[in-house]
N, C-alpha and C positions, 0 to 999 in steps of 0.2 A: 164455538167460537175458542174459549181459550186451548184448549187440547189441540186442536187444528193447528193454533196457532204454535204451542211448545213444538210441534211434530214440523212446522215449515223453519222454525230456530231452528230446532237439533241439526235440520238437513244442509241449513247455508251455515250454522257455526261449527259443528263438530265433524267435518266430512272423513270418511275412517282413511288413515293415511298407512296402512298395512304394516309392514315389520320396521318398523321406524326404532327409532332409540332404544331404552331398553324391552321391548316387545323382542330384538333379535335374541339378545340374552338370555328373555326367559325360555324362547324357541331352541336355543341350545341344551341348557340344563333340561326340560323335554326329550330332546332327543338323545341327551345323553343316555337318558334311562330305555332309548328303543335301539340304541349303537354304542353299547359301553364298549365294545371294540375299537371302536375307532374315536370317538370322540368324549369319551369319558377323561381323556389325559391331557382336554386342551388347559391349558396354563390356566383362563380365569378359572374351572374347576379344579384346578389338579390341587392347588395349595387355600382349600376351600370358598366357598362364596355364602350367597343369602340361600343358594338350595336346599340346604339344612333347616331351614329355617320357615320354611312353607308348605303345605299341602299341594299348595296349586301345582307344581311337575307334576308329579303324577295324575294328576286332573285334565290338566294339558295330554300329559300324554297318552292320556285312552283317549282323547278327543281326536288326537294327531291319527292313535291306528284308525277310527271309526271313520271321519271327513278327507283325513288327508291336513298338510302343514298350515295351509293359508286358511282354506275354510274353517279351521279347526277354531285358528287365531282369529277371524272375522265374526263367528258365530259366538265364543266367548268373549269378545268385544261387545258384541250388544249386547248378551245376556250382561254383562257388567253394568251397562250403562243401567238396562231396562233397570238391573235390581235397584241401583241408585237413585233415579227418579222416583220408584214407586216406595222406597224407604223413607228420600226426603219429604213425599208426598202423607206418611205415615206421619211421619215426627210433624210435620206444619199443624196438620188437621188435628192434633192432638190438643193443641192450644189456637187453633184461629178456624174461623169459620172456614166453608167449601171454596168460597169466591176468591177470600183472601190467599186459602192455600193454593190455587190455581194458580195467581198473579204469581204469590212467590215462586213454586217453579217453574214459569215463565223465567221470570231473571234468572232464576241458577243455573239454569239453560239457556241465556240469552248471554252472560256474562262471561267472559274468559273463563276466570275463575282462579286466576294465576297468586301463589303463597311463596313466598322467601323468596329468592335472590335469581336475578337472572332469567324469571321466568322458566325455571329448570321445570317445575312440577305446576299441575292446575290440576284443582277437582275433578274434573270431565276432561278424561285425555282420551286423545280419536286412534289409542293403538292399546295395543294388549299390554296388561300390569294386573297383577291379584289387587293393586292398591283398592280400583274400584268396587271388588267385591266386598273390602275389608272396609271401605267407607259405608257400603250400602247397610252390613251387618252392625255398624256401630251408632248406625243414624236410625235402623229399628230398632236395637238396643235403647237408644235415647226415649224413644216414643212408648215403650214397652215402660220404661223409669216411670216418664210421665202421668201413664196408667196404672199406677202403682202395682208391678209385674216386676216384683226386682229380681227375683231367681232366675226368669227368662230372659230380662237385660242383661245379667251377668254369663247365662250361657251363650248369647249372642256375641259379649263382649270376647269373652273367652276363645269364639270360633273365630272371632273376625284377626285373634293374635295368632291363632294357627294359617290364614294367609297371608299377613303382611303385621308383625308384629309394632315397624315403626307405625303403620299409619292406627292399628289397635292402641298403641298408646293413650289417645287421646280419647278414646272411649273409656279405655279402662281409669284414665285418670276422670275423666268427667264422673262417672261413677264415684267413685273415692270422696271427690269432691262433694257430691251432693248426701252421700251417705255419711260421711266421716268430716271434710272439711269446713262444710257450710254451720252444721248442728257442733260440732265438737274443733274448735279452732286450732284450740292450743294440741290435742292429740295430734293434731294433722300436721303442725310443724314439727311434731319431735322425731313424726313418723316420717317426714320429707328429708331432717336433719341426719338421722342414723341410716334413711335411705343412700345419700350421697358418702356417707362415712362407710358404708356397707359398700356400696362400688369405687370408693377409692381401695379399700383391700383386697377386692376380688380381682379387680381387674389393670388397677394401676393404672397410673402415666402415660402417656403416648411419649415415646422413646424422640428425640428431637430432630433427628435426621429421619423417622416415619413421617414426624409428623410434618415436615417441611414438604414430603413429597405428597401429602395430600393437602396443605396450604396450596401446593402449585396445581394441583390435579382438579381438587374440589371446593373450591375459595367458599361457596354460597354454603358450604356447612359452619361458619363462621360469621356471628354479625358483626362482628369488627370489618369484615369486608363488603357488607351489604350498602349500597347507594341510597340516596333520600327514595328515588324510584320504587327499591325495592320496599325502602319503609311506608310509603305512601298506601297501596293497596291493603296491607297491613293493617294502617293507622283508620282507616274507613271503616274496615268490619268491627274493628273494638269499638269505634263511637258509636256504631250503629248499636252494639251492643250495651255499651253503653246507656244509650237514647233508651233500650228495650226497661233500663230498669226504672223509667220513669212509672207517678204512683195512678197515671192515667190507662197503664195495661194492666190484666186480671193477674192474678196469682201465678197459674201458670205460665205464664207468657214472660213472665219475672222470673221466675226459677230457672227458666231453660235460658235466658238469657243470662243469667247470673252464672250457671254453671258453667256456662260454654265460656264467657268472660273470664273468670276464675282459672281454666284449666288453659286457655289461650295465653292469657300473660303470665301464669305459671311456668307452662313451655319455654315460654321465651326468658323468664327469667332464670333457670332451670342453664339454659345453654348459655348466658350470657357466664353464669357461674360457673359451671360444669364443665365445659366444653373449653370459651373462648380467655377463659382464667387459671382454670385446673388441668385442663385436656385429659379430664378422664376420659379412658379408651370405653368401656362401654357406654358411659354414656353419651360419648362423639359420635359412637355408631348408633346409638337410639335414637338422636337426632330431636330434642324433645322441642325444636322450633317448631317442626312440622305439624303440632297441636293447631300451626295456623289455620289448615285445610279445615276443620269442623267450626273454628272462626268464621270463616271466607263463608260455608256453606250453610252456616244459620243464620248470621247475617244477611244475605241474598233473603233465604226464607223467610226471615220474618220484619223485612223493610218495608211491606207494602201496609202491614198492622200495625209498625212504629208510627210510618209516618200519616195513617189514618188519624190514631189515636190523638197522636202528636199535632197536627192543623184540627181535630178537634176542640182541642185543651185550651184556645184561647192564641191571641195575639204571639207570645213567648213561645208556644207551640208552635204556631205558624212558622214563624221566624228560624228555628231548628230545623224545621222540616225542611225548609229553601235552602238552607246552609247545607243540610245532610245530603241534600240531592245535588248541589251543586257537585259537593267532594266526592261523591259517585261518579259525575262524568267526568271530574280531572280524573279518577283513577288512578292510574300509575304514575301518574306529571306529579313533580313536588309541591305545583299548586296547589294538589288537594289536601296536603299539610296545612297549608296557610290558610284556607278555608276551616279546615278544622280547629287552627286559634282563634281564628272567626266565632267558630261557634260557642268552642268556649270560655269566651269573654260576654259574647252577648246573653248566654246563661246565667254567669257570673251577676250583672248586670240588673237583668230582668225582672230585680225584687226590688232595685234600688232605683227604679226609675216612672216616675208618672206613667199612665197608659199613653198621654198624647204625646210627650217625648218621647216614648219607646217606639212609638209611629214611627219613626223616621230609622231607629233601627230595621224595622221589618222593611221597610221599602227597598234598604241598604240591602238586605239579604235577596229581597225580590233580585236588585238588578244585580246581585253576584250569580245567580240563577241564571239569568238571562247572559250573562259574561259567559257562565260555563258551557250554557246549550251551543253558544254560539263559536265558543273555542271549538267544542265536540264538533261539532259541524266541519266546520273549517278545516279543522283535522282530518275526520274521514275522509274530506276530499280531496287533501293536499296529496296523503301519506296512504299509497294503497298499496295494500300486500298482492294485487291480482295477478303479479307477470309473477309470483313465487306458487302459487297452485297451479295444480295439474293443470297442466296444455291444453287438453282435451277436450274442456268445459269451455266451454263460449267465456269470451271476456266481458261481456254485461253482466253476465250470473258472477265470475268470477270478482268483478269491481262491486257489486252487490254483496257478496260473501265478507268482501273487505269491510264495506259499511258496514253491518250489519255487526262485525265481528266483536266490537264493543259493548253491544248488547242494548245502548238506550235506545235504538229505533224500535225493537221488538217488545222489550220494555214498555216503551211507550204505547203503543197500541194496545199491549194485553192491560195497563192500566186505562186506557179509555175506553176499550170496549166493558169493564166491569164497572166506569161511572156509566158508562149507558145502560147497562144492565140495572144498576140500581137505583137509577132517576127513574122521575113519575114516568109510565108508561105514555105512549104516544106514537100512532101511527108512524109518525115520520121517522122516529128511533127506532122502533120496531123493522123496518124497511134497510136505516143505514147499518141495523144489524146483521141482518140479513145478507145485503150487500156484500158487508166486510167477511162475513164469515165464508159468502163463497168466492171472495178475490180469495182467499186463503186457501180455501179447499182446490181453488184451478192451479194457484202456484205451488202447492204442495204436488199435486199429481204430476204439472209439469216435471218437475226436479226428482219426481220420483225415480225415472231411467235414469239419469245420472247421477244419485244414489246410489241405486242397486247396482251401477258399471264396479263405483268405488268399492264399493262392499266384497263384489263377487270376484274384483282383478284378483287376478296370482302372477306375481313376479316370476316364482319360481315355481312355474306349471310343470306336471307331471311328464309332458311332453321335453320340458327346456332338459329336466333331469335327465331323459332318456337318452337326450341328444350328447350328453358331456359322458354316459359311460365312455368311452375309448381313455377321455382322463383318468379316471377312477380307476380302470385297469392299470394304467400306469405308474401307480402313485401305490406303496408301501402299505398299510395298515395303519401305523401309527404315524404318517408322514405329516407333517409342519408348513402350510402353505402361506404365501405371503399373496394378498388380495391387494391393490391398492383401492379400489371401489368399496373394500367393506369384509368385513369376516363371512357375512352373508352365504357368498357363494360356495366358500369354505365348507360352512358347515352343510347346506341343503343342494348343493349339487356335486361338490366332487366327497362328501360322507368324509372330511379329514379336519384337523385340528388344524384352526387360524395362528402360526405365528404370531402376530402383533395387529392391534389397529386398535385408533381410538375409542371404539366402544368399548372393548376386554379390560382398559384402564379406569372403566367407569366407579369402579368398587374398592379404590384401595384400600381405605379407611378398613372394610372388612379383612383385611389378611395384610400382616406388613410381609410374610413370605413373597404374596404374589408381587405386593408393592416394588420390593426392589430384585425380582425377575424380569419381570416388565423394564423396570428401569438399565437394567444389564439390556435388555436387547434392544429397547432404544436407541443404548451409547452404542451397541453393536452396528444400528444403520444410521447413526450419526452423520456417518462421510456423504452419504447418498438423500438421506432426508433429518431435518434437523430433531434432535430428541424432545425438544416443547412442542413438536407435531403431537407425539403422545401421549407425554406424561406432563403437558399444561392445559391450562380449560379453554376448549373448543368448543362449540356449538358442531362442527360440520365433522362429522362421519368418515364420506368420502374423499380419498386423496386423489388429486390431479397432478400427474408426478411427470416428468417428461422422461422420453427414451434416453436421454442423457441421464437422468435419476434414478430410471430403473436400471441400466448397466454398469452403475455405481452398487447400487443396489444389491444385484449378482453378484459383482466381484468381492464383495465383502467377506462371504460364504458363510453371513450368520444363517441367512432364510435358506434351507435347501431348496426348497421349490417359489415357484413366481408363476402365478395367474396372475395374466394381461391381454389386452387386444394389440398390443402394441408390438411389430415386429422388432426386436434388438439385433437383427442381423446375424443371428447364430443359429443354430436347431434348434427347435423345438422338441421337447420329449412328446409332445402330442398336442394334437388340433382339432378344432373341430366346427362347423360353420353353425353360427346361430341366428334365427331370428329379429333382429331390432328393428323398429317404426318400420315396419314393410321393407326393411334391405336388410343383407347378409353379412354378418362380422365375424371376424377369424376370434377363436379363443382358443391363446396359445401356454401350453404348459411347457415352462423352462426348469431345466432341470441348472442350479448356481454350482 
C-alpha cells in the first residue's frame, strides 16, 4: 500500500519537465564533449564553468551517444531519483522500523523539498542535474556510517564530491561532525578556524565590482537577501531535528538528528561569516548554506518516528507533536515561524506547569493544528498551479497535482494506512486497507500513460534536428546565435554557440571573466533588451520580444545571427517550416 502510494505521489508531485533550468547547461557541457568544434567555445564554457569539477558530463555524453539527448536526460533523471529514494530508504531503515521508514519515504516524496531562497533548489528535481546523484551517495554514506562502516561511508562521500562538490559538502561535513566535531569539539573549532584562514589566503575576497554582479544575478547566495518565507521551511526542518534530540528516541536516531542538525547549522553560520560578511570567494562558490538539503531530507524521513515517539511520551510530547505538525502544514509561510515560537515556549514551560494546567496548553496546540489544517486546505483550493502545468494533461488532473503538491494529503493518507496497519486487526480494517490499496493502484495505472508521455516527450526530436539542416549549413562553425526562446535551440538544433541568454548567466559566481563578458554583451543589447533581463535575478528563461525589439537587436550588430519565427521585414539567411502544435510555423535565421 505505502509503496503504491509513493509511486502515485511521485507521479503527481514530480512530473518530468525536460531540459529546463540547469538541465540545459549540463546538456551543453555534455554536447561540447561530443561537438568540441562548434560548442566548446560557447561563452558559458569559454571562461571556465562547473564542468571542470564533475564527472557527470562524460557520463551524460556517453548516454547521449547511446540513447540521444532527451532520452538520455530522462533516463539519467529517473535513475537519479530512483537512487535517491533507495538511499533515503536505506538511511531511514538504519534507525527505524520498516513501516516508519516507508512512511518517512512517502513524506520525502510528497513534500516539495524546497530549501534556500526563492525556491531555486529542491531535494527532488524534475529535470536533469548531478545533484540528485550526489544526494543519493551522501544518504547512502550516512547509512553506512550508522552501520559502523566508516571506510565505505568515506568512499561514498568522495564519490559524491566527484559528481557535485557543493552537494557533497553536506555529506563530508556530516562525516567530520560524527567522527571529529562531536567527540573532539575543541579540535573541530581549531580546524574550522584554520579552514577559514586558509580559504582567505588561497582564494581571497570577491572584489566589489564582481560582487555587485553576483548579488544582482544570484541574490539567493547571501543570507541577507532571504525573506521570512525562505527561512520558514529551513526553521521547520531544524526544529524537527531538534525534536529528534529528545530522550524518547534511541541512540542511532538521536545520533543521526544531532549530526545533521550540527551540519546544517554549521553551514548557515559559515555562510553568514564567510559569504555575507567576508565575501570569501571559495566559500561563496561552495555555498555552505546548501547543507540545508540534507537537513530537509533527513527531517522528512525522521518526522514520522519523531512524532510517534513524542505522542507516546506524554502530554508535553503530544503538545510538541501537534505544534510541529502545524509548522509543517504552514510550510513556507511565515506562520510556521510563529508556530515554532509557540513550540519553544511550550517546551520551556512544560516542566513548570501542573498537568491539569498544561492540559489547556495542549488544547491550544490542537486548536493551532486545526487552524493550520484549515488554512492549508483553503490555500490549496484557492491558489492553483493547474494552469501553469502541461496543458496536454486533463484539467482535473492538473488541479489534483496542484492540490497535493505541498504533500499534506499524500502524507495524511500514508499515516492513516500505517495507523490502520498497526491497529488491532478486524475484518472492517482489512477491507478498508484493501479498498484503499486498490484505489491507489487504479489511480497509478490511470496516470501511467500521462507519466510515460511526460518522460518520453522530445521537444528537440531527431526529425526536428534534420529539418534545421539548411539553417546549420548557412552558419559558420564558430557562429554565435541569439535565440529569444532560450539557448537550447542554438545548441541542439543549430549545433552552434549561444550569444547570450538568461540561462547562461546563472553561474556568474564561478568565473569573473565570464561575468564581465556577459555584462558587456548585455550592455551591447541594451538598446533593444534591458541589460537587467540577462544580468538581474529572473525566474524566466524565454524572452517574449516584439518585432520592433528584434529589429533593434539586429541593428546593434552585437549578435551577428538571430533565430526567430518573426518576420522582420528583411531577407532571411535561411528559413525552414516546422511542426508546432499540429500547425506549421517558420524558423527564420537572420544575419544582422
